[in-house]
C-alpha positions in Angstrom: 13.2 10.6 -8.6 12.4 13.3 -6.0 9.5 12.5 -3.6 7.7 15.4 -2.0 5.7 15.0 1.2 2.4 15.3 -0.7 3.5 12.4 -3.0 3.2 10.2 0.1 -0.4 11.0 0.9 -3.0 8.4 0.0 -6.1 9.5 -1.9 -7.4 6.1 -2.8 -6.5 2.4 -2.2 -7.7 -0.7 -3.9 -6.7 -4.3 -3.0 -6.9 -6.9 -5.8 -6.1 -10.6 -5.6 -2.5 -9.9 -6.5 -1.5 -6.4 -5.2 -2.3 -3.2 -3.4 -2.8 -0.2 -5.6 -2.4 3.3 -4.2 -3.5 6.6 -5.8 -1.5 9.4 -4.3 -2.4 13.0 -3.6 -0.2 14.3 -6.5 -2.0 12.1 -9.0 0.6 9.3 -9.2 -0.5 5.6 -8.9 1.7 2.9 -7.5 1.3 -0.8 -7.0 2.9 -3.4 -4.7 2.5 -7.1 -5.4 1.6 -9.2 -2.4 4.6 -11.4 -3.2 6.8 -8.6 -2.1 5.4 -8.9 1.5 5.6 -12.4 2.9 2.7 -11.7 5.4 0.4 -10.5 2.6 1.4 -13.3 0.2 0.5 -15.9 2.8 -2.8 -14.2 3.9 -6.3 -15.3 3.1 -8.2 -13.0 0.7 -10.5 -11.9 3.6 -7.5 -10.9 5.7 -6.0 -8.9 2.8 -9.4 -7.2 2.3 -9.5 -6.0 5.9 -7.2 -2.9 5.9 -7.3 0.8 6.9 -5.3 3.9 6.1 -3.0 5.0 8.9 -0.5 7.7 9.8 -2.1 10.8 8.4 -2.9 8.9 5.2 0.7 7.8 4.7 0.4 4.1 5.2 -1.9 1.0 5.3 -2.5 -1.4 8.2 -4.0 -4.9 8.1 -5.3 -5.5 11.6 -5.9 -9.3 11.1 -2.2 -9.7 10.1 -0.6 -7.0 12.2 1.1 -5.7 9.1 1.8 -2.1 8.2 3.2 -0.7 4.9 4.1 2.9 4.4 3.6 4.8 1.1 7.3 5.6 1.2 8.1 1.9 1.4 5.8 1.2 -1.6 7.5 4.0 -3.6 11.0 2.6 -2.8 9.9 -0.8 -4.0 9.9 0.4 -7.7 6.6 -1.5 -8.2 4.9 1.3 -10.1 1.7 0.7 -12.0 
């Protein structure tokens, strides 16, 4: 799979009780289960819900957890949804 720079730009994010779902600029949607990230798996729901988009819309940061995940990392995880 070829990933273009626009494929790594976040248009929309939703956080469920099990995963983070990201809609990308090119129309693709990907998901990453929290079990794939130890910090997020152990976090309280309120901590998971407190996030912000970072890095020119190419990543997500959880300030309560000091955790960052890049869109490139999510794409490499093969957890597409």
